[in-house]
N, C-alpha and C positions, 0 to 999 in steps of 0.2 A: 165434570168440572175440569177446566184446564188449569195448569200450574199457576198461572198468574192470578186467576180468580181465587184459588185456594190460598195463596200467599196474602192476597188483599184481605180475604176473610179472616185469616189468622192474625194479621197485623191489626185490623180494626177491632177484633175481639180481645186479643191478649196483650197488646202493646202496653197499655196503662198498668194492669196488674203485674205484668212481668217487670216493667221498669221500676215499680214500687218495691217489689221483692229484691231486685238486683241492687237498687239504690241502698236499701238497708244492709244488704250483704257486703257492700263495698264501702261502708262507713260514710255514706252521703256524698261520694264523689260522682257528681252528675255526669261529667264527660265520660268517665270510665263506665258508668252504668249504661249510658247510651251506646257505647261501643259494644258492650256485652249483649245488649238487646239486638243491636244491628247484626252481630255475628250469629246470634241465635236464629234470627230470621233468615240469614243467608244459609244456614244449615237446614232450616226448614224448607227452603227453596229446593235444595238438592234432594229432599225426601218428599216433595209435594205430592207425588203420585201415591204415597203410602199414608198420608195424613188426612184425617177427617177433621175439618175445621171445628166441628162441635165437640170433639173429644181429644184434641191435641194438647190441651193445657198441661197435663202432667208431663208429657214428653218435652214440651217447650221449657217448663220449669226445671226439668232434669238437665237439659242441655245447658241452660243458663247457669245452673249450680255447678256443673262440671267446668264451665268456662271460668267461673269465679275461682274455683279451687285451683285450676291450672294457673291462673294469674297469680294467686298467692304463692304457689310453689315456685314460680319463676322469680318472684320477688325475694323469697327466702334464699334462693340459690345465688342471688347477687349480694354484693356488699350492702350492709344495712345503710339506709339513707336516713338522714335527719329530717323529720317532717318540719316544714317551714311554718305551717299555720296551726300547729298543735292538735291536729285531728288524730283521733285514735286509730290504731292499726286495724284494718278491716279484718284481719285474722282473729282479733280479740272479740269481734262482734259475734253474738250467738247465731248459730246456723239453724234457722227455723224452716228449712225447706221441707222437712218431713211433715211438720204441722201444716204447712201450706198445701202440700200435695194431698194430705189426708182430708183437709177441709174441702179441697176441690173435688175429690172423689165422693165425699159425702153429699156435696151439692148436686153432683151429676146424678147420684142414686136417688136423691130426694125428688128430682124432676121426673124420674121414672115411675114414681108412685101415682096411684089414682088421685084425681082431684080431691075427693073426700078425705082420703088418708093424709094427703099433703096439708090440707086445711087444718086438720086436727093436730098434726105434728107442729106446724107453725104456731098455732095458738098456745099449745101446752108447753113446748120446749123453747121456742124462740121468743115468744111474747110473754112467757112465764105466767100464763093465766091458769087459774084453777079449773078443774073439770066442770064445776058449776058455771063459772064465767064463760068458758068456751062453749058450753051447751047453750047458754042464753044467746051468745053472740052468733053462733052458727044455726040456731033455731032447731036444735035436735036434743033428744033426751040425754041426760048425763050417762046413762048406760051405753048409749050409742057412741058417745065420745070415748069412753073407756074401751069399748070393743074395737073401734077404729084405731085407737092408739096402739092397742095390743097387736093387732094384725099388721099395722104399718111398721112398728118397731121390728117385728119378726121379718118382714119383707126387707127392711133396711139391713138388718144383720146378715141375712142370707146373701143379699146382693154385695155387701161389703166383703164378706168372707170369700165370695166367688172372685172378687177382684184382688184378694190377698191383703185386705185391710182388716186387721183384727184388733179388738179392744183388749186392754190389759186388765 
Protein backbone atom coordinates (compact mmCIF):
# COMPACT_ATOMS: atom_id res chain seq x y z
CA UNK A 1 0.00 0.00 0.00
CA UNK A 2 1.41 3.42 -0.87
CA UNK A 3 1.55 6.22 1.72
CA UNK A 4 -1.43 8.11 0.32
CA UNK A 5 -3.64 5.01 0.44
CA UNK A 6 -2.57 4.32 4.03
CA UNK A 7 -3.34 7.88 5.12
CA UNK A 8 -6.72 7.86 3.37
CA UNK A 9 -7.59 4.58 5.09
CA UNK A 10 -6.47 5.96 8.47
CA UNK A 11 -8.42 9.17 7.96
CA UNK A 12 -11.58 7.36 6.88
CA UNK A 13 -11.45 4.90 9.77
CA UNK A 14 -10.21 7.02 12.68
CA UNK A 15 -11.13 10.67 11.98
CA UNK A 16 -14.49 10.62 13.76
CA UNK A 17 -13.53 8.68 16.91
CA UNK A 18 -10.28 10.64 17.15
CA UNK A 19 -12.11 13.97 16.77
CA UNK A 20 -14.63 12.95 19.46
CA UNK A 21 -11.88 12.03 21.89
CA UNK A 22 -9.87 15.19 21.22
CA UNK A 23 -12.98 17.37 21.43
CA UNK A 24 -13.69 16.03 24.95
CA UNK A 25 -10.03 16.47 25.87
CA UNK A 26 -9.97 20.14 24.86
CA UNK A 27 -13.22 21.10 26.54
CA UNK A 28 -15.39 21.31 23.42
CA UNK A 29 -13.18 23.67 21.39
CA UNK A 30 -14.06 22.45 17.87
CA UNK A 31 -11.41 24.44 16.03
CA UNK A 32 -8.61 23.34 18.36
CA UNK A 33 -9.81 19.73 18.19
CA UNK A 34 -9.73 19.88 14.38
CA UNK A 35 -6.19 21.29 14.54
CA UNK A 36 -5.09 18.42 16.79
CA UNK A 37 -6.64 15.80 14.50
CA UNK A 38 -5.02 17.43 11.47
CA UNK A 39 -1.61 17.47 13.18
CA UNK A 40 -2.09 13.83 14.24
CA UNK A 41 -2.79 12.85 10.63
CA UNK A 42 0.22 14.87 9.45
CA UNK A 43 2.40 12.90 11.84
CA UNK A 44 0.82 9.68 10.64
CA UNK A 45 1.80 10.71 7.11
CA UNK A 46 5.46 10.83 8.15
CA UNK A 47 5.14 7.30 9.57
CA UNK A 48 2.81 5.87 6.91
CA UNK A 49 5.31 3.19 5.91
CA UNK A 50 5.23 1.83 9.49
CA UNK A 51 1.47 2.01 10.16
CA UNK A 52 -1.13 -0.67 9.54
CA UNK A 53 -4.51 1.04 8.95
CA UNK A 54 -6.25 -1.80 10.81
CA UNK A 55 -4.15 -1.45 13.99
CA UNK A 56 -3.04 2.18 14.08
CA UNK A 57 -5.79 3.40 16.42
CA UNK A 58 -3.81 3.26 19.69
CA UNK A 59 -0.86 5.00 18.03
CA UNK A 60 -3.09 7.79 16.66
CA UNK A 61 -4.82 8.31 20.01
CA UNK A 62 -1.46 8.44 21.78
CA UNK A 63 -0.17 11.06 19.33
CA UNK A 64 -3.34 13.12 19.77
CA UNK A 65 -3.10 12.83 23.55
CA UNK A 66 0.51 14.02 23.47
CA UNK A 67 -0.45 16.97 21.28
CA UNK A 68 -3.24 17.95 23.70
CA UNK A 69 -0.84 17.71 26.64
CA UNK A 70 1.77 19.80 24.79
CA UNK A 71 -0.88 22.41 24.07
CA UNK A 72 -1.84 22.52 27.75
CA UNK A 73 1.79 22.96 28.76
CA UNK A 74 2.20 25.85 26.32
CA UNK A 75 -0.86 27.57 27.76
CA UNK A 76 0.35 27.09 31.33
CA UNK A 77 3.70 28.65 30.40
CA UNK A 78 1.91 31.78 29.13
CA UNK A 79 0.16 34.42 31.16
CA UNK A 80 -3.27 33.20 32.25
CA UNK A 81 -6.00 34.35 29.89
CA UNK A 82 -9.50 35.20 30.99
CA UNK A 83 -12.00 32.98 29.15
CA UNK A 84 -14.56 35.07 27.30
CA UNK A 85 -17.34 32.54 27.04
CA UNK A 86 -17.11 30.86 30.45
CA UNK A 87 -15.83 27.51 29.12
CA UNK A 88 -14.01 25.31 31.56
CA UNK A 89 -10.25 24.94 31.35
CA UNK A 90 -9.40 21.88 29.22
CA UNK A 91 -6.80 20.88 31.82
CA UNK A 92 -9.65 20.40 34.29
CA UNK A 93 -11.33 17.83 32.03
CA UNK A 94 -10.75 14.21 33.01
CA UNK A 95 -8.14 12.54 30.85
CA UNK A 96 -9.71 9.30 29.65
CA UNK A 97 -7.17 8.26 27.02
CA UNK A 98 -6.19 5.16 29.00
CA UNK A 99 -9.79 3.98 29.01
CA UNK A 100 -10.17 4.71 25.29
CA UNK A 101 -6.95 2.92 24.38
CA UNK A 102 -7.85 -0.07 26.53
CA UNK A 103 -11.32 -0.28 24.98
CA UNK A 104 -9.75 -0.08 21.53
CA UNK A 105 -7.39 -2.92 22.33
CA UNK A 106 -10.21 -5.05 23.76
CA UNK A 107 -12.24 -4.46 20.57
CA UNK A 108 -9.29 -5.52 18.41
CA UNK A 109 -8.76 -8.67 20.46
CA UNK A 110 -12.48 -9.48 20.36
CA UNK A 111 -12.38 -9.48 16.56
CA UNK A 112 -9.55 -12.02 16.67
CA UNK A 113 -11.79 -14.55 18.47
CA UNK A 114 -13.55 -17.29 16.55
CA UNK A 115 -17.07 -16.46 15.37
CA UNK A 116 -18.63 -18.87 17.92
CA UNK A 117 -16.68 -17.42 20.83
CA UNK A 118 -17.41 -13.85 19.77
CA UNK A 119 -21.15 -14.56 19.56
CA UNK A 120 -21.22 -15.92 23.10
CA UNK A 121 -19.20 -13.02 24.53
CA UNK A 122 -21.42 -10.46 22.80
CA UNK A 123 -24.63 -12.07 24.06
CA UNK A 124 -23.44 -12.60 27.64
CA UNK A 125 -21.38 -9.50 28.32
CA UNK A 126 -22.49 -6.80 25.90
CA UNK A 127 -26.18 -7.63 25.60
CA UNK A 128 -26.31 -8.87 29.21
CA UNK A 129 -28.25 -12.03 28.45
CA UNK A 130 -28.36 -14.99 30.80
CA UNK A 131 -26.75 -18.27 29.79
CA UNK A 132 -30.22 -19.70 29.15
CA UNK A 133 -31.26 -16.72 26.99
CA UNK A 134 -28.03 -16.85 24.99
CA UNK A 135 -28.44 -20.61 24.48
CA UNK A 136 -31.95 -20.19 23.08
CA UNK A 137 -30.94 -17.25 20.90
CA UNK A 138 -27.85 -19.01 19.51
CA UNK A 139 -29.56 -22.40 19.23
CA UNK A 140 -27.00 -24.23 21.34
CA UNK A 141 -27.17 -25.99 24.74
CA UNK A 142 -26.48 -23.91 27.88
CA UNK A 143 -23.41 -26.04 28.62
CA UNK A 144 -21.95 -25.06 25.25
CA UNK A 145 -22.56 -21.38 26.04
CA UNK A 146 -20.69 -21.80 29.34
CA UNK A 147 -17.83 -23.69 27.70
CA UNK A 148 -17.44 -21.18 24.88
CA UNK A 149 -17.50 -18.25 27.27
CA UNK A 150 -14.86 -19.93 29.44
CA UNK A 151 -12.47 -20.51 26.54
CA UNK A 152 -13.22 -17.12 24.95
CA UNK A 153 -12.45 -15.28 28.19
CA UNK A 154 -9.19 -17.18 28.58
CA UNK A 155 -8.23 -16.32 25.00
CA UNK A 156 -9.12 -12.67 25.60
CA UNK A 157 -7.08 -12.53 28.81
CA UNK A 158 -4.04 -14.12 27.15
CA UNK A 159 -4.21 -11.80 24.13
CA UNK A 160 -4.61 -8.70 26.32
CA UNK A 161 -1.74 -9.71 28.59
CA UNK A 162 0.39 -10.23 25.49
CA UNK A 163 -0.38 -6.63 24.49
CA UNK A 164 0.40 -5.34 27.97
CA UNK A 165 -3.21 -4.70 28.99
CA UNK A 166 -3.83 -6.21 32.41
CA UNK A 167 -6.88 -6.14 34.60
CA UNK A 168 -6.80 -4.86 38.15
